[in-house]
N, C-alpha and C positions, 0 to 999 in steps of 0.2 A: 601131377607135376606141373601141368599148365597153370592150375589155380595157384600153386605155390610160387611159381615164377612170376605170375601176374601180381601177387602180393608183394614180392620183393621189388618189382618194378615200381609199384605204387609207393613203397617205403622210400626207395631211392629218390623218386620224384619229389616226395614231400621233403626229404632232407635237402635236396637241391634247392627247392623253393625257400626253405628256411635259411639256407646259406645265402641265397640271393637277397632275401629280405634283410638279413644281417649286413650284407655288403652295402645294400642301398642305404641303410641307416647310418653306417659308418661313413659312407660317401657324403651323406647329408651333413653329418657332424663335421667332417673335414672341410666341406664347402663353407659351413658357417664359421669355422675357425679361420679359414683363409680370408673370408670376407671381413671378419673382425680385424685380422692382421693388416689387410689392405686399408681398412678405415683408420687404424692407428698410424699406419705409415703415412697416409694422406694428412692426418692431423699433425703428425710430427713434422712433415715437410712444410705444412702451412705455418706452424710455429717457428720453424727455422727461418722461413722467408720473412716472417714478421720480425724476428730477432735481428736478421740482417738489415732489414729496413730501418729498425730503430737505431742500430749501430751506425748505419750510414747517415741517418738524420742527426744523430748525436755528434758524429764527426763533423758534419756540415755546420752544426751550431757552434762547435768548438772553434772551427775555422773562422766563423763570423764573429763570435763573441769574445774569444780569447784576447785578441789585440786590444779591444775596447776595455775589457775587464782589467787587463794588465796595466793599461795606461791609467785608468782611474784608481787602481790600487796604488800605483806609484805616486800619483798626485796626492791621494789621501794620506799615504805614509809620510810624504814630504811635509804636508800641512801639520800632521801630528808631531813630527820631529821638531818643528819650530814653535809649536803651540805652548801655552802655559804648562809648566811641568806638574800637572795634576793627574796622578795615576797614569803617567805617560807610558811607563813600561808595560802596564797591563793593556793599554790600548794598542801599542805597537805589537805586543805578543798576539793579540786577536787578529790583527792584519796579517802577521807572518804565518799564523796557523791557516788562515784562509788561502794565502798564496801557495802554501805547501800543498794543500788539498787540491787546489786548482792545477798546479803543475803536475801532480801525480795522477790526475784524472779520477780521483776518488770522489769528486763532487761534480755534479752536472753544472754547466755554465749558468743556466737560468737560476739554479739554487744558489750558486755563488753570487750572482748579481743581487738576489734577494737579500742575502746576508750582508753584502757590502752596503746596500741601501739602508738596512737596519742600523748598521754601524754609523753611517753618515747621519741618520736621524738622531742617534744618540749623541753625536757630536753637536748637532744643532740644538738639542735639548740642553747640553752642558753650557752652550753659549748663551742660553736664555736665563739660566738659573742664578739666583743668589742663595748660597747655602753655607751652613756652618757644619763642619764635619772634622773628623780626625783622619790624617793620612800619614804614612811614613814619608818623610821629606828630607832631602839632603840640604842642610842649611849652610854648609861650608863647602866650597869647591873641593871635590875629591874626599870630602869628609864622610863620617858615618851618617846613616839615616836616623832621624829622631821622630818619634811619634808626636805629631804636631797638630794642634788645633788650627784650622784655617777657616777664614771667611772668604769665599770665592765669589767674585763678581763676573759671572759668565766665564769667558776665556780671556778676559782683559787683564785682570790682575788678581792677586789674593794677598790677604793680610794673615800673619801667623802669630800664634801664641804657643810657644813651646812648652809642653807639659813635662818633659823629662830633661830639660836643659838646666844647668846649674843656676842660672840667673832668671829663668822663666821669662825671657825677654819677648817683646813684641818685634815684629819685623814685617817686611813686605817683599814680594818678588818683583824685580825690575828687569826689563829687557834692554840690554846694552846695544850700542850701535853695531856691534858685531853679530847681533841676532841671538846672543846667548842670554838665557835667563839666569839671574843671580839673586841670592837672598841678601837683603840689606837689613841690618838691625836698626831699629828706630831708637835713637838716643834722646831726641828732643822730648822733654817732659810733657809739653802741651800735646804733641802728636801721640804720645803714649796714651794720654787720657782720652783722646779722640778715638783711637782704635779700641781701647778698653771699653768705652761706652758702646761701641758697635757690637763687640762680642757679647756684652751683657744684654743688650736689647735682643739680639738673635737667640740667646739662651732662653729668654722669656717669650720667644715666638712673636716678637714685635718685628714684623717684616716690612712695615711701612713707616716712613718718617724722613726727616731731614737730618743729615749728619755732616759735620765738618770732618774731612779726612785728609791726611797728608798724601800728596801726590808727587811724582818725580818733578824735580825743579824745571825740567825742560819739556814738560807735557804741552804739546801744541794746543793753542786755543784756550788754555786755562792759566790762571795766575800761578806763579811759582810757589810751590810748597803746599798747596792745599786747594780743595774745591768743595762745594756743597753738593 
Protein backbone atom coordinates (compact mmCIF):
# COMPACT_ATOMS: atom_id res chain seq x y z
CA UNK A 1 0.00 0.00 0.00
CA UNK A 2 2.84 2.36 0.85
CA UNK A 3 4.50 1.62 -2.50
CA UNK A 4 1.19 2.18 -4.35
CA UNK A 5 0.55 5.46 -2.54
CA UNK A 6 4.12 6.59 -3.28
CA UNK A 7 3.56 5.80 -6.96
CA UNK A 8 0.33 7.84 -6.97
CA UNK A 9 2.12 10.75 -5.29
CA UNK A 10 4.84 10.66 -7.94
CA UNK A 11 2.24 10.57 -10.73
CA UNK A 12 0.34 13.50 -9.24
CA UNK A 13 3.61 15.36 -8.81
CA UNK A 14 4.56 14.78 -12.44
CA UNK A 15 1.12 15.86 -13.64
CA UNK A 16 1.41 18.98 -11.48
CA UNK A 17 4.81 19.74 -12.96
CA UNK A 18 3.41 19.24 -16.50
CA UNK A 19 0.52 21.61 -15.76
CA UNK A 20 2.98 24.12 -14.30
CA UNK A 21 5.19 23.92 -17.41
CA UNK A 22 2.11 24.37 -19.61
CA UNK A 23 1.04 27.40 -17.59
CA UNK A 24 4.55 28.83 -17.81
CA UNK A 25 4.50 28.41 -21.60
CA UNK A 26 1.10 30.05 -21.89
CA UNK A 27 2.23 32.88 -19.63
CA UNK A 28 5.27 33.38 -21.88
CA UNK A 29 3.04 33.43 -24.98
CA UNK A 30 0.65 35.86 -23.32
CA UNK A 31 3.56 38.10 -22.31
CA UNK A 32 4.86 38.04 -25.90
CA UNK A 33 1.41 38.97 -27.22
CA UNK A 34 1.13 41.73 -24.64
CA UNK A 35 4.56 43.10 -25.56
CA UNK A 36 3.61 43.02 -29.26
CA UNK A 37 0.31 44.79 -28.51
CA UNK A 38 2.16 47.44 -26.51
CA UNK A 39 4.64 47.90 -29.37
CA UNK A 40 1.76 48.32 -31.85
CA UNK A 41 0.09 50.77 -29.49
CA UNK A 42 3.30 52.78 -29.18
CA UNK A 43 3.73 52.78 -32.97
CA UNK A 44 0.11 53.82 -33.48
CA UNK A 45 0.49 56.61 -30.92
CA UNK A 46 3.65 57.80 -32.65
CA UNK A 47 1.92 57.77 -36.04
CA UNK A 48 -1.03 59.66 -34.56
CA UNK A 49 1.31 62.27 -33.10
CA UNK A 50 3.09 62.58 -36.46
CA UNK A 51 -0.24 62.94 -38.25
CA UNK A 52 -1.34 65.63 -35.80
CA UNK A 53 1.96 67.45 -36.32
CA UNK A 54 1.53 67.27 -40.11
CA UNK A 55 -2.01 68.60 -39.83
CA UNK A 56 -0.82 71.38 -37.54
CA UNK A 57 2.01 72.21 -39.94
CA UNK A 58 -0.37 72.11 -42.91
CA UNK A 59 -2.83 74.40 -41.17
CA UNK A 60 -0.01 76.79 -40.34
CA UNK A 61 1.09 76.76 -43.99
CA UNK A 62 -2.48 77.38 -45.14
CA UNK A 63 -2.73 80.31 -42.73
CA UNK A 64 0.50 81.78 -44.12
CA UNK A 65 0.14 80.88 -47.82
CA UNK A 66 -3.60 81.21 -48.45
CA UNK A 67 -3.80 85.03 -48.40
CA UNK A 68 -0.78 85.28 -50.70
CA UNK A 69 -2.07 82.60 -53.08
CA UNK A 70 -5.57 84.08 -53.20
CA UNK A 71 -4.11 87.52 -53.92
CA UNK A 72 -1.96 86.25 -56.78
CA UNK A 73 -4.79 84.12 -58.16
CA UNK A 74 -7.03 87.18 -58.24
CA UNK A 75 -4.33 89.29 -59.95
CA UNK A 76 -3.60 86.55 -62.48
CA UNK A 77 -7.32 86.10 -63.20
CA UNK A 78 -7.73 89.86 -63.72
CA UNK A 79 -4.78 89.87 -66.13
CA UNK A 80 -6.20 86.96 -68.13
CA UNK A 81 -9.68 88.53 -68.26
CA UNK A 82 -8.28 91.64 -69.97
CA UNK A 83 -5.69 89.84 -72.09
CA UNK A 84 -5.87 88.94 -75.75
CA UNK A 85 -8.88 86.61 -76.25
CA UNK A 86 -6.77 83.62 -77.21
CA UNK A 87 -8.11 80.46 -75.53
CA UNK A 88 -9.16 82.78 -72.72
CA UNK A 89 -11.98 80.54 -71.45
CA UNK A 90 -9.61 77.59 -71.11
CA UNK A 91 -7.10 79.69 -69.21
CA UNK A 92 -9.76 81.08 -66.88
CA UNK A 93 -11.17 77.58 -66.30
CA UNK A 94 -7.71 76.39 -65.23
CA UNK A 95 -7.48 79.21 -62.69
CA UNK A 96 -11.02 78.57 -61.43
CA UNK A 97 -10.26 74.87 -60.97
CA UNK A 98 -7.15 75.72 -58.96
CA UNK A 99 -9.11 78.20 -56.82
CA UNK A 100 -11.81 75.59 -56.11
CA UNK A 101 -9.24 73.01 -55.01
CA UNK A 102 -7.52 75.57 -52.82
CA UNK A 103 -10.78 76.67 -51.18
CA UNK A 104 -11.87 73.07 -50.50
CA UNK A 105 -8.49 72.10 -49.06
CA UNK A 106 -8.10 69.24 -51.55
CA UNK A 107 -4.69 70.57 -52.57
CA UNK A 108 -1.77 71.58 -50.37
CA UNK A 109 -0.82 75.28 -50.51
CA UNK A 110 2.71 74.55 -51.71
CA UNK A 111 1.36 72.37 -54.54
CA UNK A 112 -1.14 75.08 -55.46
CA UNK A 113 1.71 77.60 -55.55
CA UNK A 114 3.65 75.31 -57.90
CA UNK A 115 0.65 74.96 -60.24
CA UNK A 116 0.05 78.72 -60.23
CA UNK A 117 3.71 79.34 -61.08
CA UNK A 118 3.50 76.88 -63.98
CA UNK A 119 0.40 78.71 -65.22
CA UNK A 120 2.25 82.04 -65.07
CA UNK A 121 5.19 80.50 -66.93
CA UNK A 122 2.76 79.36 -69.65
CA UNK A 123 1.39 82.92 -69.82
CA UNK A 124 4.93 84.27 -70.22
CA UNK A 125 5.57 81.71 -72.96
CA UNK A 126 2.41 82.82 -74.78
CA UNK A 127 3.64 86.42 -74.55
CA UNK A 128 6.90 85.48 -76.32
CA UNK A 129 5.52 83.36 -79.15
CA UNK A 130 4.57 84.18 -82.70
CA UNK A 131 2.38 81.32 -83.85
CA UNK A 132 -0.04 80.19 -86.53
CA UNK A 133 -2.89 78.06 -85.21
CA UNK A 134 -6.62 77.42 -85.36
CA UNK A 135 -8.91 78.39 -82.50
CA UNK A 136 -12.66 78.82 -81.99
CA UNK A 137 -13.08 82.58 -81.94
CA UNK A 138 -16.06 84.92 -81.60
CA UNK A 139 -15.70 87.32 -84.52
CA UNK A 140 -18.88 89.27 -83.82
CA UNK A 141 -19.94 90.59 -80.44
CA UNK A 142 -22.35 88.04 -78.91
CA UNK A 143 -22.11 86.09 -82.16
CA UNK A 144 -21.26 82.39 -82.70
CA UNK A 145 -17.77 81.05 -82.55
CA UNK A 146 -15.98 80.31 -85.80
CA UNK A 147 -13.05 77.98 -86.28
CA UNK A 148 -10.53 80.61 -87.22
CA UNK A 149 -6.93 80.57 -88.35
CA UNK A 150 -4.96 83.11 -86.38
CA UNK A 151 -1.44 84.50 -86.39
CA UNK A 152 -0.73 85.60 -82.85
CA UNK A 153 2.00 88.06 -81.93
CA UNK A 154 2.58 87.20 -78.28
CA UNK A 155 -0.35 88.60 -76.31
CA UNK A 156 -0.22 91.93 -78.17
CA UNK A 157 -2.53 91.24 -81.10
CA UNK A 158 -3.61 88.59 -83.58
CA UNK A 159 -4.66 88.51 -87.20
CA UNK A 160 -7.45 86.22 -88.37
CA UNK A 161 -8.34 84.26 -91.47
CA UNK A 162 -11.76 82.71 -91.04
CA UNK A 163 -12.00 79.18 -92.46
CA UNK A 164 -15.76 78.68 -92.17
CA UNK A 165 -17.01 82.25 -92.72
CA UNK A 166 -18.99 82.91 -95.89
CA UNK A 167 -16.49 85.42 -97.27
CA UNK A 168 -13.30 83.93 -95.79
CA UNK A 169 -12.28 87.38 -94.63
CA UNK A 170 -9.13 88.61 -92.95
CA UNK A 171 -9.35 90.53 -89.70
CA UNK A 172 -7.57 91.55 -86.54
CA UNK A 173 -8.32 91.88 -82.82
CA UNK A 174 -8.28 95.43 -81.47
CA UNK A 175 -8.54 96.57 -77.85
CA UNK A 176 -10.83 99.56 -77.43
CA UNK A 177 -10.51 102.44 -75.01
CA UNK A 178 -12.96 100.58 -72.76
CA UNK A 179 -10.49 97.67 -72.47
CA UNK A 180 -12.67 95.29 -74.50
CA UNK A 181 -11.17 93.31 -77.37
CA UNK A 182 -13.19 93.38 -80.61
CA UNK A 183 -12.70 91.80 -83.99
CA UNK A 184 -12.36 94.12 -86.96
CA UNK A 185 -12.69 92.91 -90.55
CA UNK A 186 -9.90 94.18 -92.81
CA UNK A 187 -11.46 95.71 -95.89
CA UNK A 188 -8.49 97.53 -97.38
CA UNK A 189 -7.13 95.46 -100.26
CA UNK A 190 -3.49 96.36 -99.61
CA UNK A 191 -3.87 95.39 -95.95
CA UNK A 192 -5.49 92.09 -96.97
CA UNK A 193 -2.50 91.28 -99.16
CA UNK A 194 -0.12 92.12 -96.32
CA UNK A 195 -1.91 89.83 -93.87
CA UNK A 196 -2.28 87.14 -96.53
CA UNK A 197 1.47 87.22 -97.16
CA UNK A 198 2.06 86.79 -93.42
CA UNK A 199 -0.17 83.70 -93.28
CA UNK A 200 1.47 82.18 -96.34
CA UNK A 201 4.96 82.71 -94.92
CA UNK A 202 4.13 81.08 -91.60
CA UNK A 203 2.43 78.17 -93.39
CA UNK A 204 5.80 77.60 -95.08
CA UNK A 205 7.55 77.81 -91.68
CA UNK A 206 9.23 81.06 -92.63
CA UNK A 207 9.35 82.58 -89.15
CA UNK A 208 11.85 85.38 -89.82
CA UNK A 209 11.65 88.35 -92.13
CA UNK A 210 10.25 91.83 -92.57
CA UNK A 211 6.53 92.33 -93.12
CA UNK A 212 4.35 95.36 -93.70
CA UNK A 213 1.26 94.90 -91.49
CA UNK A 214 -1.82 97.01 -90.82
CA UNK A 215 -1.93 98.34 -87.27
CA UNK A 216 -4.61 100.33 -85.42
CA UNK A 217 -4.72 103.98 -86.59
CA UNK A 218 -3.96 105.31 -83.09
CA UNK A 219 -1.11 102.97 -82.12
CA UNK A 220 1.29 105.09 -80.09
CA UNK A 221 4.76 105.54 -81.51
CA UNK A 222 3.87 104.07 -84.91
CA UNK A 223 2.66 105.57 -88.16
CA UNK A 224 -1.09 105.36 -88.66
CA UNK A 225 -2.28 102.32 -90.56
CA UNK A 226 0.78 100.13 -90.59
CA UNK A 227 4.26 99.27 -89.42
CA UNK A 228 7.18 97.11 -90.37
